[in-house]
DRENSELO-123623 format. One line per 3 residues: their letters; for each residue x, y, z of N, C-alpha, C. Coordinates in pm, whole numbers, plus 50000, padded with zeros to 5 digits. Example, Ala and Ser with C-alpha at 12.3 -4.5 7.8 and 13.67 -1.06 7.14 Angstrom:
2
as) 51319/49431/50780/51230/49550/50780/51320/49670/50780 ~ 51285/49775/50708/51367/49894/50714/51290/50003/50787
***
This chain:
216
mrt) 38440/15586/84498/38435/15680/84396/38328/15722/84361 ~ 38214/15614/84316/38106/15654/84216/38009/15725/84308 ~ 38014/15660/84453/37909/15773/84552/37965/15880/84540
fgt) 38149/15933/84539/38105/16073/84542/38137/16165/84351 ~ 38082/16062/84303/38072/16115/84180/37896/16188/84197 ~ 37827/16061/84250/37709/16088/84293/37660/16219/84389
avv) 37767/16241/84420/37723/16349/84564/37734/16476/84499 ~ 37832/16469/84367/37858/16592/84328/37798/16619/84260 ~ 37766/16547/84146/37614/16602/84038/37498/16605/84087
tai) 37445/16558/84253/37329/16615/84261/37331/16756/84374 ~ 37479/16765/84411/37481/16870/84464/37488/17005/84362 ~ 37536/16946/84223/37528/17069/84138/37398/17102/84054
lvs) 37307/16952/84059/37188/16995/84045/37083/17066/84110 ~ 37081/17032/84286/37010/17158/84376/37055/17280/84355 ~ 37219/17285/84330/37264/17416/84304/37183/17525/84173
afw) 37150/17421/84049/37105/17493/83990/36946/17516/83981 ~ 36883/17414/84082/36763/17419/84091/36725/17601/84134 ~ 36796/17592/84273/36730/17715/84353/36791/17841/84273
lfy) 36893/17886/84178/36949/17968/84119/36805/18041/84009 ~ 36787/17863/83962/36667/17884/83831/36554/17969/83905 ~ 36457/17910/84050/36413/17944/84168/36386/18066/84195
fni) 36506/18149/84245/36524/18238/84296/36510/18392/84133 ~ 36562/18333/84053/36562/18413/83952/36462/18377/83794 ~ 36329/18320/83844/36241/18273/83725/36175/18405/83715
gra) 36184/18424/83583/36048/18511/83616/36106/18693/83602 ~ 36234/18700/83625/36276/18823/83682/36389/18903/83619 ~ 36332/19053/83564/36430/19103/83473/36536/19067/83517
pga) 36665/19136/83431/36801/19176/83445/36837/19291/83559 ~ 36860/19273/83667/36928/19382/83769/36771/19411/83842 ~ 36671/19357/83798/36550/19357/83920/36620/19237/84047
tgp) 36523/19288/84145/36542/19216/84294/36410/19164/84315 ~ 36424/19020/84348/36299/18968/84461/36309/18982/84595 ~ 36187/18978/84715/36147/18993/84812/36252/19036/84863
gei) 36331/18919/84879/36440/18868/84962/36579/18911/84935 ~ 36623/18917/84803/36741/18950/84762/36787/19104/84799 ~ 36959/19089/84831/37025/19164/84908/37099/19253/84783
ars) 37099/19387/84777/37194/19477/84745/37299/19440/84764 ~ 37470/19438/84709/37553/19420/84780/37615/19547/84810 ~ 37631/19705/84726/37675/19797/84765/37677/19836/84894
asd) 37762/19883/84969/37782/19932/85098/37825/20074/85147 ~ 37866/20143/85004/37917/20329/84994/37808/20376/84947 ~ 37696/20373/84979/37537/20416/84910/37518/20499/85025
gsv) 37598/20519/85139/37522/20622/85264/37465/20524/85349 ~ 37435/20393/85309/37330/20313/85409/37369/20291/85570 ~ 37283/20264/85648/37303/20241/85752/37331/20099/85812
aaa) 37381/20057/85907/37476/19953/85944/37367/19878/85978 ~ 37398/19761/86025/37299/19701/86097/37330/19690/86215 ~ 37223/19667/86320/37272/19718/86441/37314/19643/86531
gdk) 37344/19695/86675/37415/19598/86749/37535/19493/86711 ~ 37597/19398/86777/37707/19330/86713/37655/19210/86617 ~ 37704/19238/86508/37726/19182/86391/37812/19070/86364
klv) 37750/19006/86222/37790/18914/86167/37775/18892/86013 ~ 37854/18779/85995/37894/18765/85790/37765/18689/85802 ~ 37684/18668/85726/37595/18548/85666/37549/18543/85474
ngg) 37519/18466/85444/37487/18411/85308/37587/18508/85259 ~ 37702/18494/85194/37795/18596/85093/37863/18703/85134 ~ 37865/18727/85287/37895/18789/85334/37810/18950/85378
avv) 37649/18926/85385/37577/19028/85418/37614/19024/85547 ~ 37578/19110/85605/37554/19182/85743/37452/19201/85778 ~ 37452/19140/85945/37288/19154/85964/37337/19160/86165
aeg) 37257/19180/86162/37205/19225/86360/37270/19095/86448 ~ 37301/19028/86532/37352/18920/86603/37207/18928/86656 ~ 37159/18759/86648/37033/18729/86701/36965/18753/86569
vtv) 37011/18747/86465/36885/18798/86333/36861/18705/86246 ~ 36746/18607/86235/36779/18486/86146/36788/18513/86056 ~ 36793/18456/85880/36770/18530/85734/36703/18372/85689
gpa) 36559/18387/85671/36479/18294/85629/36579/18217/85476 ~ 36475/18120/85386/36556/18091/85284/36514/18160/85163 ~ 36463/18282/85162/36404/18357/85042/36506/18463/85078
gla) 36616/18427/85169/36721/18586/85189/36640/18670/85275 ~ 36544/18697/85331/36509/18775/85432/36517/18736/85544 ~ 36553/18817/85640/36595/18809/85760/36429/18830/85823
ipv) 36463/18739/85957/36339/18729/86039/36300/18893/86114 ~ 36267/18992/86071/36260/19088/86124/36247/19141/86329 ~ 36159/19066/86339/36216/19036/86530/36347/18990/86534
vgi) 36456/19048/86576/36514/19014/86698/36505/18900/86783 ~ 36565/18804/86754/36610/18661/86850/36455/18545/86817 ~ 36386/18589/86703/36321/18485/86672/36356/18386/86537
nph) 36286/18279/86550/36331/18185/86464/36264/18127/86368 ~ 36233/18058/86301/36149/18034/86201/36048/17907/86251 ~ 36037/17853/86383/36000/17741/86406/35892/17850/86530
qlv) 35922/17961/86562/35790/18048/86635/35684/18135/86551 ~ 35722/18119/86432/35638/18204/86325/35525/18114/86327 ~ 35389/18166/86284/35244/18142/86303/35211/18232/86147
dtf) 35151/18125/86090/35076/18209/85950/34941/18238/85980 ~ 34923/18367/85997/34799/18493/85984/34741/18502/85843 ~ 34820/18506/85807/34784/18536/85673/34644/18563/85623
tqa) 34543/18469/85606/34455/18459/85559/34348/18502/85691 ~ 34368/18483/85788/34270/18506/85929/34186/18634/85871 ~ 34119/18623/85938/33968/18768/85942/34015/18804/86051
rag) 34012/18942/85975/34003/19075/86083/33882/19164/86086 ~ 33889/19246/86208/33709/19354/86150/33592/19247/86135 ~ 33583/19152/86215/33492/19127/86231/33463/18976/86090
gar) 33580/18974/86072/33522/18918/85890/33505/19021/85769 ~ 33551/19097/85815/33532/19246/85758/33642/19212/85600 ~ 33743/19180/85670/33855/19207/85556/33922/19087/85600
vhd) 34087/19045/85553/34152/18995/85547/34334/19004/85586 ~ 34387/18939/85658/34519/19037/85756/34572/19081/85622 ~ 34650/19006/85567/34714/19032/85431/34862/19042/85526
aid) 34921/18986/85635/35000/19001/85708/35058/18877/85796 ~ 35140/18937/85885/35190/18802/85953/35223/18878/86096 ~ 35167/18832/86265/35180/18884/86342/35346/18769/86421
ima) 35416/18852/86458/35484/18804/86450/35537/18842/86693 ~ 35499/18753/86739/35496/18772/86871/35629/18814/86921 ~ 35676/18930/87043/35749/18967/87133/35735/19024/87213
atg) 35847/18993/87289/35776/19163/87445/35825/19259/87381 ~ 35720/19386/87457/35743/19516/87398/35902/19560/87438 ~ 35913/19637/87318/36077/19653/87307/36181/19633/87244
tli) 36120/19474/87228/36174/19338/87163/36243/19461/86987 ~ 36374/19440/86970/36427/19546/86824/36377/19471/86689 ~ 36322/19571/86652/36260/19537/86478/36392/19537/86384
vsa) 36389/19461/86302/36513/19541/86165/36499/19551/86038 ~ 36541/19582/85956/36460/19590/85849/36469/19405/85770 ~ 36366/19363/85708/36383/19228/85655/36476/19218/85548
adg) 36503/19385/85455/36565/19402/85326/36622/19449/85301 ~ 36720/19496/85197/36737/19627/85195/36648/19745/85127 ~ 36627/19843/85168/36539/19931/85104/36559/20115/85113
ive) 36456/20157/85085/36455/20265/85164/36314/20350/85252 ~ 36362/20411/85347/36237/20441/85396/36125/20519/85316 ~ 36019/20483/85289/35899/20576/85178/35824/20638/85292
kly) 35799/20574/85429/35700/20649/85522/35686/20592/85645 ~ 35649/20697/85741/35669/20702/85875/35522/20742/85908 ~ 35451/20652/85950/35267/20671/85948/35272/20623/86097
fsk) 35173/20693/86112/35085/20683/86273/34927/20696/86243 ~ 34863/20569/86268/34719/20562/86250/34675/20496/86393 ~ 34596/20587/86421/34566/20544/86619/34478/20440/86570
ggg) 34373/20418/86449/34271/20339/86433/34289/20185/86398 ~ 34440/20218/86330/34498/20058/86289/34620/20043/86311 ~ 34769/20066/86242/34867/19998/86249/34956/20070/86342
gts) 34921/20192/86371/35006/20261/86510/35138/20305/86428 ~ 35224/20309/86520/35339/20348/86465/35388/20239/86327 ~ 35415/20352/86215/35398/20203/86109/35543/20275/86038
vyv) 35578/20176/85981/35714/20169/85864/35686/20181/85765 ~ 35736/20243/85642/35719/20175/85497/35819/20164/85440 ~ 35876/20031/85408/36014/20066/85303/36005/19983/85185
rsp) 36044/20062/85084/36081/20038/84931/36160/19951/84930 ~ 36178/19871/84817/36264/19772/84799/36350/19873/84664 ~ 36519/19883/84664/36594/19956/84592/36518/19990/84429
dgr) 36474/19895/84396/36417/19890/84231/36282/19925/84224 ~ 36199/19922/84358/36091/20000/84374/35923/19875/84373 ~ 35982/19738/84334/35905/19646/84329/35814/19579/84450
wny) 35889/19630/84527/35838/19581/84724/35858/19689/84798 ~ 35763/19623/84849/35718/19737/85004/35731/19659/85144 ~ 35810/19665/85227/35799/19604/85339/35731/19719/85474
yya) 35627/19601/85491/35542/19716/85636/35538/19667/85769 ~ 35566/19781/85844/35618/19752/85996/35519/19818/86064 ~ 35426/19731/86145/35325/19785/86220/35323/19771/86363
hln) 35265/19848/86454/35213/19845/86645/35358/19875/86683 ~ 35439/19940/86648/35545/19943/86698/35574/20045/86818 ~ 35620/20032/86947/35653/20138/87047/35711/20176/87023
aya) 35830/20232/86915/35866/20352/86946/35974/20391/86772 ~ 35997/20442/86709/36048/20381/86560/36230/20390/86650 ~ 36330/20339/86533/36452/20343/86575/36532/20465/86594
pgl) 36630/20473/86714/36665/20625/86691/36729/20693/86552 ~ 36662/20811/86525/36704/20841/86359/36696/20804/86238 ~ 36548/20696/86257/36517/20645/86105/36414/20785/86060
reg) 36467/20791/85963/36333/20897/85869/36354/20890/85727 ~ 36240/20943/85676/36182/20904/85502/36335/20938/85421 ~ 36340/20852/85342/36465/20910/85277/36607/20745/85304
qrl) 36591/20761/85425/36699/20683/85467/36681/20540/85404 ~ 36855/20474/85335/36872/20404/85302/36874/20288/85431 ~ 36814/20169/85411/36851/20031/85485/36920/19974/85427
rrg) 37015/19893/85530/37028/19750/85487/36985/19625/85538 ~ 36958/19484/85499/36954/19423/85562/36960/19420/85682 ~ 36887/19389/85830/36956/19395/85936/36983/19554/85983
spv) 36925/19621/85951/36924/19755/86020/36798/19816/86115 ~ 36864/19897/86201/36720/19874/86328/36664/19988/86274 ~ 36505/19918/86282/36372/19995/86235/36338/20055/86327
gfv) 36292/19984/86438/36182/20009/86537/36214/19937/86705 ~ 36116/19914/86769/36066/19817/86872/35946/19770/86878 ~ 35890/19615/86944/35816/19607/86920/35707/19677/87040
gfs) 35567/19664/86954/35502/19787/87074/35360/19642/87050 ~ 35239/19797/87082/35085/19789/87076/35022/19884/87066 ~ 35118/19959/86945/35013/20083/86905/34940/20069/86874
gna) 34831/20173/86798/34741/20134/86679/34597/20083/86758 ~ 34566/19977/86648/34458/19871/86756/34478/19749/86815 ~ 34625/19724/86848/34662/19580/86901/34636/19630/87009
npa) 34666/19478/87068/34573/19443/87224/34717/19430/87280 ~ 34712/19526/87397/34790/19547/87480/34849/19392/87535 ~ 34792/19307/87522/34815/19196/87580/34914/19118/87534
gph) 34859/19145/87369/34998/19072/87316/35039/19180/87206 ~ 35180/19240/87273/35246/19289/87125/35328/19223/87047 ~ 35341/19266/86954/35347/19144/86803/35440/19260/86717
lhf) 35490/19229/86587/35499/19312/86500/35377/19263/86387 ~ 35334/19366/86304/35259/19337/86216/35326/19364/86130 ~ 35351/19228/86029/35455/19250/85901/35371/19234/85824
ain) 35395/19262/85690/35355/19251/85598/35429/19286/85408 ~ 35414/19236/85321/35497/19252/85226/35361/19271/85130 ~ 35420/19386/85028/35328/19424/84933/35449/19390/84757
rma) 35355/19329/84705/35404/19390/84552/35388/19481/84477 ~ 35461/19569/84440/35424/19653/84376/35449/19702/84223 ~ 35335/19770/84159/35322/19818/84028/35385/19916/84009
pge) 35430/19957/83887/35505/20098/83852/35400/20218/83902 ~ 35450/20316/83991/35364/20414/84005/35211/20456/84142 ~ 35283/20279/84170/35182/20286/84324/35270/20351/84460
kwy) 35177/20401/84527/35220/20442/84598/35252/20324/84770 ~ 35302/20440/84850/35320/20368/84972/35202/20273/85039 ~ 35091/20287/85049/34955/20250/85114/34878/20146/84993
qga) 34969/20140/84881/34906/20045/84776/34964/19873/84753 ~ 34937/19824/84652/35030/19670/84650/34940/19569/84613 ~ 35011/19487/84530/34954/19364/84599/34999/19253/84697
pvn) 34882/19217/84826/34945/19192/84935/35039/19040/84940 ~ 35138/18972/84985/35211/18834/84919/35251/18784/85068 ~ 35276/18682/85102/35237/18621/85252/35409/18613/85252
pyp) 35406/18651/85384/35581/18621/85412/35609/18546/85470 ~ 35475/18441/85534/35555/18309/85593/35634/18222/85520 ~ 35578/18204/85424/35718/18046/85351/35778/18130/85346
lla) 35810/18313/85305/35966/18358/85248/36015/18370/85408 ~ 35997/18352/85481/36030/18358/85641/36119/18214/85696 ~ 35995/18150/85669/35982/18046/85802/36035/17865/85710
gns) 36051/17897/85545/36072/17809/85506/35973/17707/85451 ~ 35827/17711/85496/35750/17637/85510/35604/17733/85412 ~ 35551/17587/85375/35417/17620/85280/35347/17666/85360
arr) 35248/17761/85257/35179/17899/85300/35023/17755/85350 ~ 34993/17825/85486/34850/17742/85523/34753/17776/85474 ~ 34648/17675/85434/34590/17721/85334/34414/17685/85394
***
């Protein structure tokens, strides 16, 4: 009986910790980078392909893994152990920091929305991210950036509401990516009021998706 009681108390304490962790500093009604808007009556797009229920009934595409922060790993079939923290790697000969992670996958692999949001910008940059998508969270506080796509998901358009697991596009190497290494360049930016789609403060996606500490 004592063992059972200890287990119950431990479970309660652990649950309380995670509730506190994911709500610390959050204004009422605001969402964190991986929190899900539960409404399905807003005309949002359903998840891609076959579907399954996870984390309290959220619908995501079959083959999508949901990380510890509630974000879906945005490349179908990729699990946390396959992710590499490239957030602080140098780019452009050391002129800038990556500020994102590269998720390696075969060309044409399905890319899905990491979280609920609204497609804010579809953009092509020949010398940069190529075929790119910017998705803003419903509360405007987070921007999710998907780059080097081979193509957009059919029907994807600016202003479209996405659910976590909704199709965004397909892995490729457009822009300045190496054709020998197709991948998704995935970035998260914390947005201040009034900031535009190309602004924001970079946040490392790796620990949110992989559940591991960021590499130092």
